[in-house]
N, C-alpha and C positions, 0 to 999 in steps of 0.2 A: 412412473408410472401411467398403463396404458389407459385412455382412455374406455369405457364400456362398449361392447359390440352391440350393435342392435339385433332384437332377435329378429325370426323371420317375418313374422306379422307386423312389428313395427316397422322394420326394413321396405315393405309393400304399402303400408301407411305414409311412410315421410317421404317414398321413391314413388310411386303407381296414384294412391289416391290424392293425394296433397296436390300434383302436378296435374291430375285430371280437372279440380276444384280450381285450377288459375281459370277455366272457362268461368266459372260462375260469377266471378267477379270481374271481368272482362267490362262489365258493363261503369264497375267501379273507377278501371281504368279511362275510358274515355270519357268519365265526365271528370279527372282532376285532367286529361289532354284538356277539354274544352274552355277548364279554365284556366290552366296556363295560357292558352294564344288569348282567351277573352281580358285577362289580366296583362298581358305585354298591348296589347293592340291601347287598351284603356289608358295603359300611361306612355301611347305614343313613339315605345322606343323600340319600335318592331324591326327582329335584325333577318328577316328572310331575303335581303341583300346581301351580298359579304361586304364587312365595313373594314377599306384599305385603313391603312394606318403609315404617316411620315415613315421615312426610314430609307436605311440606304440600301444598295441591291439586292442585297443577302436579306432583306426582312420583308419583302415583299415582292408578289410576280414570280415567286420561284417554283420550283419543284419540290414538297418533302413527300420523304417515304416516314410512316409510323409503324411498329407494330405493336402487337399487343393486343388486338381487336375486341377480346375479351371483357378487356378492363376498364374500367371507369379512367381512368388516367388515359389510355390510348384512347376513350372518345372521347375525353375532353380536347386533350391537343388536337388531335382530328380538326375538334370547330374552333379553335382557335384558328388556328393556321389558314381556315379556309375565309374565315373572317377578317383574317389579315388580308386577305385577295389569294391567296396561296390556291397552285395544284395541288390536293391531298390523294396519295398513294396507299392505302391500307395494306397490310398483313397479317396472318398469324397462320398459328403450324393448325394443319391436318387434325381432325379429330377435335377439335375446339371453332375451328372457326366456321364452318362451312353453314352456319346460321347464327355469327353472333352479332351481337349488336352496331358493331362496326360498319359491318357491311351493308348494312339497311340505314346509313346516315347519310343523308343530302349531302352534309360535308365530303361526303369522300369520291372522288373522280373515277378511283378503278380500286377493284378491292382483289387478293393473290392467297392463293395456299401456299405455306409452306410444308418441306417435311421437317419432321421434328427434330428438331437440333441433338438430343438424347439418342437419336436413334443413328442418324446420319450425319455429322459436321458438314461433311462435304459438298452433300446432297443439298443443304441448307443455304449452307454460305454461295455455292452456285447459282442455286436460285436467287437468293437478294442480287446479286451482284447482275444479272438478268433483267431482272425487272429494274433494278437501277439506270443501267445502262437499255432499256430499251424506252423508256418513259425519261430520260434526259434530267436522273434527278441530281438537285442541287445538292440538299440537303436527306443528309439519314438521322431519325432519333427511335434507338432500341428502346417499346417500353418491355423491358425485360422481365423474367418472372425468376425467381431466387434461385431455378436451377440452369437457366440460359445466359447470363450475366458473361463470363467468362467467355461463354463464346460468338456473343455479340462482340464485347472489342473483338476478338480474333476477327470477327468477318469484316466488322467496319476498316480495324485494317487494312485488309487483303481489296475492300472496295475503293479505298483512297488512292490505295496504291495501282490499282488496275484501271482506276479513271484519272489517273497522274493528277491527284486533287481536284478535279471535275467536282465530283460528291463529296463534299466538305459530312464528317459524323460529329457527332455529338454523341460522344462517350471516352471514356478514360482507355488511355494505351493497353496494352492488356498484359502488362506486368504491373502497370498500378493497379489495373481492373483486378488482379491477385492478390495486390497488398491486401485491398479493401474489404471483398467479396471474402477473402480465407475469414473466419473470426480468430484463427490463433496470429494472424500473420498479423494483422489489424491491431490488436492488441501489442505484438511486438512492437509494429511501427510508432503508433501511441505513443508507447514507453520510448522510444528511442529519440520522439519528438520532446520530449520530456512533461509529459502531460499525466495527472494521476490516473491511472486502471486499476479495477478491479483484482486481484488473483485470481492466477488460475493454469491452467493446465491442460493441453490437449493428448486423450489417448487414443490408441487405436487398437486396441485389448482389454478385455475386460481384466487379463492380469496385468495390465498398465494402468488401469481406474483404480483398483484394490491396490496397490503396492504405494501412485499417490497417494491415497486416501488414507493409508497406514502410517506414511513417513509424516504426513501434515499434524496438529493436533488430535485430530479423531474425530470434535467435533461435528456436528451438522451445518457445515458453513458454505457448502457451495451445492449450486444447481445444475443441471447437465444440459447442455445444447447440442444438437446435429452441426456437426460442417456442415456450411454447404444448405443445406434445407430446414425443411424447419416442422418436419413431422413428429417431434416433440413440445414442438410453440407451445409456452402457458402450463408446461408442467416446472411446478414449483417442487417440486420432491429434493425434499436438503439432504444431501450425502456427507457423509457419512449417515445409515439410518440410524434415528437415536434409539440409542439401550443395545446398539449390536453389539459383540463379543471381540475381544481382541481378532481373532481370523476375519469379523465381518461378514461372517457369513450370511445375514441376511440380506446386505449390504450386496453383494456376491449373486446371489440368488436372483435379484430387484433388475442388476443391471443384463444376468444373462437374461432378465425375460420382454427387455427391451423388443418393440413390435422389431424397429428396425436394427440387429446387432451393428456391434461396435466393430467395427473393422478397416485394413487400410483404407479399403475405398471409400466405407462412410468413415471416420474418424468423428468422436464426441471431442465438447471441450469441458471442462469442468471451468466456474465461475463465481466467482465468490457473489454471495448472497447478499446484496445493500438493500434494506430495508428502507423504502419509498417509494413515491409514487413516480411512472416511469413518463416518458416524454418522445416525442417523435417527431421529425423533422424533413422538411423535404429544400431541395436547393442546387438551381441549378447553376450552375458555375461556367465563366467564361475565362481565358485565360487565369483563371490561376482568381480572376474575382466574383464576388457573388451578384448575380443578376438577380434572382427570385430565392425566398425565403420564407418559407412555414414553420410552424410550429404548432401543435397540439396535443392535449392528453392523451395518455398513450394504452394500451393495455394487452393483452394475451392474443385476443382477437378482434383486432378495432372496426369497428361497424359506423361509430357517428365521430363527427370529426368536429370539434368545438375551438376555436380560432383562439391562439394564445401568443403569437408571435408579436404582439405589445406588450404584453405580460413582465415581469423580471425575471421570472424564469424565460422564456423565449427569446430576450435582448441576450441571456445570458446565451444559450444557445447559440443564438447568431453571432457574437463576438466569439468564442469558443471554433463555432465553423469557418472563422475568418483570419484567427490565430493556426488553426493549424494547416490552412490551405497556405501562408506566410511559410510555414515552416516547410509544410511538402514541397515548395517549390525550389529549396535550396536541399532537398536531399534526393540523390539520383536511387536509378532503379537498381535491384538485383543485379542486373548485368551492368552496370555502370550508365545507363542512357537516363536524357533528358525528360523527365514527366509531361505527357500532355494532359492540363488542365481545365480541359474542357469536360464536360457532361454532369451528372448529378452526382449529389454527396449528401446523401441521410442519412441521417444518425439516430440510433435512439439512443435515449439519452435515462441515467434515475438521477432523480435529487436525493439524494440521501437525507433521510430522517435525523441521523446522527450528528454527520460536520455539517450539514448545509452544502457540503458541493457537489456540486455537478458530473456526475462518473459516466463518459460515451461506454457504452454495451456493444453496437456494434456500429456497421457502416453498412448501410445498404447503396450501393454503386449504381442504384438506376431511378428511374420517375417513383417517387413514392405518389400515393392515393392522394396527398393530404394537397396536392396539387389542384385537386379540384376546390379548395379555398380561392384561389388568386382568379382575378376579374377577367373574365375569355377574352376580352379586347387588347386586352394587354399582354398575354401571354409569350404569342409570338413573338413579341422585341424581345424578349429574352435572350433569345438564341441567336440572336445577331452580331458579329463580330466587332462590333460598335457597341455592343450591350455591357462591356462593361466601364463602359466611360459614362451610363446613366446611373439614374437614381435605383435603387433599391426596390423590384416589385414585391410588395405584401398584401395582404386579404382587406379588404375597403373597410371600414370601420364597422360597417352596419349589417359585414357576413354574416349572415344565417349558418348555425351549425348544418352538418350537410350527414344523411340517411341515408336508407335505401328504402322503401315505400314498405312492400312487400316483406322484408325483411323482419323490420318493427312489427310488424303487424303480430308477426308468431312470434317472434322472443322476447319483444317489450310491450304489447298487449295481451298476449293471453294467458301467462302469467298472472294478470292482473285477475283477469275469468277465473281461472284456478290456478288460485296461491298456493297450492297443499304441492310443497318438490315429489311427493310419492305419488300422487295421482300424473302429474309432465311427466313424470318416469316411465311411466307407464305408456305414455304415446313415444316418446323417443328420451334414451340415457342426455342429452344433449339437453334439454329441458330443463331441469333442478336448477342449473348455471344461471339461467336468468332469471329468477327470482330476487327480486331487489328489495328490502325491508326498506320501509321509513327514514330509519336514521344511516342508510347505506352514503358515505360520502366518498363513494369511486367514483372516478371523473374518467372519460369525459361525460357528464349527469345522462343518468338512466332515466328522470322523470318525463314518465310516458302523456304529460303535457305543456311540455317544451314544445312550439313550433322549429321545424325543422326542414331542409327540403329535400328532396331526391338528386341527387346532380344528372341523370338521366334525362329526365326530364325539362323540357328546355321547350321555349315555343315556335322555333323557325327549327328546332329537327323533335319531330316530337315521335319519328315512329319507331327508334330505339330502344324506347322506353314501355312501348308493348312487344316489341321481341322479345324485351330481356324475360320479360314476367309469366308473359304468355305463351311464348315459342321456345326460346333459347333452353331455359333452366327447364321446362317440362320434359322436355324430348332428350334431356342431357341425363336427368334424373331416369327416366324409365326406359332407356338405353342401358343405363351399367344397371339397372335392376333386372333388366333381360340379359343382364350376361352373368347375373347373379353375383354383383359385388355389393355390398354396404358398405355407409360412410359414417363417419364420427359428429364431422362440422362442416361448414359450409361457409367460404366464404363470396358473396358475393359479389364486392367492390373486385376483386382481382378474379373469381371465375374458379378460385380453387377450389375442389373438393377433397376432403379429408378424409381418404377412401380404411373402413376397418379392416 
């Protein structure tokens, strides 16, 4: 079901007035920075100088190139490698990276803009290779978005070949990436490896979709996901539509009205709806072995990260990931090649309330935002070629939940002041969904009174925090408003705008 589109007045309020108001709260941000720096100094653990760690040659002293400059996870990795003594090169695509937070980080030695991969893969990969050769990059970590993971895998393969292995790339081979990234191929792979999966079917036309639903039991049992993109992420409409006739006329009309039509270019997948709590994981993997792991409760627009790594479900998810990697090592690619199991294997699971089983929903074969839960001083060591011989890195026991300050102010605290969904809907169509009742048991916790930490704000690198809230987002929203664009939701952690 398509999300409500904001009116012209609502769009002006959220895309112009609200960004301009960021100047009014600048003193609050400066006070937060001052408090963070003062607290760090009082603890006498200031990280104003790089923190070198002991390790092999590929752990310290190298040059790493990290993409995803607009994302919190990209900034986190840049900070982690700088603390470990690396030279850090940051990159981001044009249109997003001009004023992104990473560009202003003191942890980044050089920053470059890339041509968008979606417009010209050749220009994108050539630019990456040029930067890698110019700075003698020894490690490339793509912090991919949902739409560029496959392109990054191809570019990394070419970079390794062109540099004759001098630049190590931390991403799966292109064939394995396709098997993980494509939802239909991933489910087929998991099934082949002997794991339980939800039922499902990929469709490329509305006719395919209706035919599949009519062949099934015609009960509302499936949710619909766009392959490769998350345009309708969070849409929990059950298909076929309850009470529809034998010809599925209502269902057909709903499918034909999707914002992004079902086509061969953008196929969709029907996936069995399993009731239960969703969970997400982040795992870095070297030579098929997990080197870091995080598990968090999840939802359709995750903006609060709570550590559940050492809880029962987190331990179960880590065992599942380890078993999956072991079986995957012995499984050749579709062209008969050996898989390169170096990279990130981040999975979405659901813990069924029916049978208590943990079911995989999809694989995000890239850095997950949950990496922000790991201790900065130890993350870089997880990417060493010797990391597979060390203990798996988990979040520290006292790790506070992570969220983003001004996102909380609007999405968590504004509904406290205006608890009426109808009034909130007058401000923006996305706001009523933020109302949480006292009896709500949603995970992660939406309690406005719990202490959380903004991962963008750290004592030794506070400028990206100010840039994020008072420069990058305001200019991004105002620019899109000027171009006549509207949005339904924003993901602050990944810098993603869901346009109407």
